[in-house]
C-alpha positions in Angstrom: 199.9 62.5 95.8 202.4 63.1 92.8 205.1 62.3 94.9 208.1 63.8 92.3 206.6 66.5 90.3 208.2 69.4 90.5 206.7 72.6 91.7 203.1 70.8 92.9 202.2 73.0 96.0 199.6 72.1 99.2 199.9 68.3 98.7 199.4 68.2 102.6 196.2 69.6 102.0 193.7 66.8 101.3 192.4 68.3 98.7 192.2 66.4 95.3 194.3 68.2 92.4 193.7 70.1 89.9 194.5 70.0 86.0 193.2 73.3 84.4 193.5 75.5 81.2 192.5 75.8 77.8 192.1 73.4 75.5 194.7 74.6 73.3 197.6 77.6 73.3 195.8 80.1 70.8 198.3 82.6 70.5 201.5 84.1 72.4 199.8 86.2 75.3 196.1 84.1 76.0 197.3 81.4 78.5 199.5 83.8 80.6 196.1 85.5 82.3 194.2 81.9 82.5 197.5 80.9 84.1 197.4 83.3 86.4 193.7 83.3 87.3 193.8 79.3 87.7 197.0 79.5 90.1 195.4 82.7 92.0 192.4 80.4 93.1 194.4 77.0 93.3 196.4 78.8 96.1 193.2 80.5 97.9 191.5 76.8 98.0 195.0 75.3 99.1 194.7 73.4 95.9 197.6 71.1 94.0 197.2 72.7 90.5 199.0 71.9 87.1 198.5 73.9 84.5 197.1 72.6 81.1 197.0 73.5 77.5 197.8 71.5 74.4 201.0 72.7 71.8 198.6 71.5 69.3 195.5 69.5 68.2 195.9 66.6 65.8 192.6 65.5 66.4 190.2 67.7 64.7 186.6 66.6 62.5 187.5 69.2 59.8 190.0 70.2 57.7 189.8 74.0 58.5 190.2 73.8 62.3 192.7 75.1 64.8 195.6 72.9 65.2 198.1 75.5 67.2 200.3 78.5 66.6 203.4 76.1 66.2 205.0 73.5 68.2 207.9 75.0 69.0 206.5 78.5 70.1 203.5 76.5 72.0 205.9 74.7 74.0 208.0 77.4 74.9 204.6 79.2 76.5 204.3 76.6 78.4 207.5 76.9 79.4 207.5 80.0 80.1 204.1 79.8 82.4 205.6 77.0 84.6 208.5 79.2 85.1 206.4 82.6 85.3 203.8 80.9 87.8 206.4 78.3 89.9 203.7 75.4 88.8 203.9 72.2 86.6 202.5 72.0 83.1 200.8 69.0 81.0 200.0 68.4 77.4 199.0 66.1 75.1 201.5 64.1 72.8 200.2 62.8 69.7 203.4 60.7 68.2 206.2 58.9 69.2 208.2 61.7 68.7 206.3 64.3 70.5 207.3 62.4 73.2 210.9 63.3 73.7 210.3 67.1 72.2 207.6 67.7 74.8 209.1 66.2 77.6 211.5 69.2 77.3 209.5 71.7 78.4 207.1 69.9 80.3 205.9 67.7 83.5 203.2 65.5 82.5 202.9 64.2 79.1 199.1 63.1 78.3 198.0 60.6 76.0 194.5 61.6 74.5 191.9 58.5 74.4 191.9 57.6 71.0 195.4 56.9 71.1 195.3 55.5 74.7 195.9 51.7 73.3 199.2 53.3 71.1 201.5 50.6 72.2 204.6 52.8 70.7 203.3 55.8 71.9 203.0 55.2 75.7 206.2 53.5 75.9 207.9 56.5 73.9 206.2 58.6 76.9 207.2 56.4 79.5 211.2 56.7 78.5 211.0 59.7 79.2 210.9 59.6 82.8 208.1 62.4 82.7 204.8 61.7 84.7 202.0 60.3 81.9 198.5 60.8 82.1 196.6 58.2 80.1 193.1 58.8 79.3 191.1 56.2 79.3 189.2 55.0 75.9 185.8 56.7 75.2 185.5 52.4 73.9 187.4 51.2 76.9 186.4 49.7 80.2 188.2 51.2 83.6 189.1 47.9 84.1 191.4 47.5 80.6 193.0 50.1 81.5 195.9 48.3 83.4 197.7 47.5 80.4 197.7 50.9 79.2 199.3 51.4 82.6 201.7 48.1 82.0 203.2 49.4 79.3 204.6 52.5 80.9 205.5 51.1 84.0 207.5 48.2 81.7 209.9 51.2 80.8 210.6 51.7 84.1 208.3 54.5 85.3 206.2 54.3 87.6 205.0 57.7 87.2 201.3 56.8 86.0 197.8 58.7 86.0 195.0 57.6 84.4 191.6 60.2 83.6 187.9 59.1 83.1 186.5 61.2 80.2 183.6 59.4 79.6 182.0 56.6 77.3 180.5 56.3 73.8 176.7 56.3 73.8 175.7 56.1 70.3 177.1 58.1 67.8 177.2 61.1 69.4 176.7 61.4 72.7 179.2 60.4 76.1 178.2 59.0 79.6 179.8 58.4 82.8 179.9 55.3 84.4 181.2 56.1 88.0 182.4 52.0 88.7 185.2 53.6 86.2 186.5 55.3 88.6 186.3 52.3 91.4 187.9 49.9 89.2 190.7 52.0 88.1 191.9 53.2 91.7 192.5 49.6 92.0 195.6 49.8 90.3 197.4 52.3 92.5 197.6 55.1 90.5 196.1 58.8 90.6 193.1 58.2 88.7 191.6 61.6 87.4 187.8 62.8 86.1 187.8 64.9 83.0 184.7 67.0 83.7 184.7 69.0 80.1 185.4 66.2 78.0 183.0 63.7 79.5 179.9 66.4 77.9 180.7 66.3 75.0 178.5 65.4 72.2 180.9 64.7 69.2 180.1 63.6 65.4 177.4 66.6 65.0 176.7 67.2 61.6 178.6 70.6 61.5 181.8 68.9 62.4 182.3 70.7 65.4 182.0 69.2 68.9 178.8 70.0 70.8 178.8 69.6 74.6 177.0 70.0 78.0 178.5 72.4 80.2 175.5 73.0 82.1 176.0 69.9 83.6 179.7 70.5 84.7 179.0 70.6 88.2 176.8 67.9 88.3 179.6 65.6 87.1 182.4 66.8 89.2 180.0 66.7 92.3 179.4 63.1 91.7 183.4 62.4 90.9 184.7 64.0 94.1 181.8 61.9 96.3 183.3 58.5 94.5 186.7 59.5 95.5 188.7 60.3 92.4 192.2 62.5 93.1 192.0 64.8 90.3 190.0 67.4 88.5 190.6 67.6 85.2 189.1 71.2 83.5 189.1 73.3 80.2 188.4 76.7 80.7 188.3 80.2 79.2 187.3 83.4 79.5 185.1 83.5 76.6 184.1 79.8 75.7 182.5 80.9 72.6 185.6 82.4 71.2 187.4 79.3 71.8 189.7 77.7 69.0 189.0 74.3 69.9 186.3 72.2 72.6 184.3 75.4 73.3 181.1 73.9 73.7 182.0 72.1 76.2 184.6 74.4 78.9 183.7 76.2 81.8 183.5 79.8 81.7 186.9 81.2 83.3 185.1 83.3 86.0 182.7 80.0 87.4 185.6 78.3 88.5 186.1 79.2 91.7 183.2 78.8 92.6 183.2 75.2 91.3 186.2 74.7 93.3 185.0 76.0 96.4 181.6 73.5 96.5 184.1 70.8 95.5 186.5 71.5 98.3 183.7 71.3 100.7 181.9 68.0 99.3 186.1 66.6 99.6 186.1 67.3 103.4 182.9 65.9 103.9 183.5 62.6 102.2 187.2 62.6 103.6 185.3 63.0 107.1 182.8 59.9 106.3 186.0 57.6 105.1 
């Protein structure tokens, strides 16, 4: 699982791997206690963990929405977290120029779902040699993601992952089609389920994305049951105060309980496979 990824631990545990952290770096200090808690839980449960946070948010509904604290400052914080807690880190990129710049600070470059067909972005990410996590577009089938995988692998970089994060259902809702997970696993790349963005309710009239965080556990349990390799979750000590995507985040103090249940399900699934 994720061979060659720096500082990834517990890869022999048989567990799924975890990408977890806040949606975005909000200030100079907020990410460190979140990282400490996430890493501590992962260590206790022997879950391979990657810390996640966006260094900037380029895709916001309203012009006055928070986008970041400054690219270099946020990227430096991600590097400091990686060094302090000895874990790999992942962040979103939005342009081809972002790929090379962010690759100097992080271990995994993440392609946002809305940009999953952008050839220049996928190629630029692949050319860095970093791991590339492509989120499946809300408008795409799992089967069609083979073309995104090919774009990255054509650069000579085989370190590709795919993330299911729901499919648009009308204008303001998403639904997870678990057939996509089975389909994407055919490409022989790690497949991740994003258990928080999958519960977004976009295009709300107030210009702030809504969500159904009460269903996070339901979505996650089903994902483990169908064999996802990894779980992606955005978490925050107080989601209502989060600068981005607070409506669909998991409260940090609920993370350990959720992961404990998922580890149990994973063991059961492995036992029956």
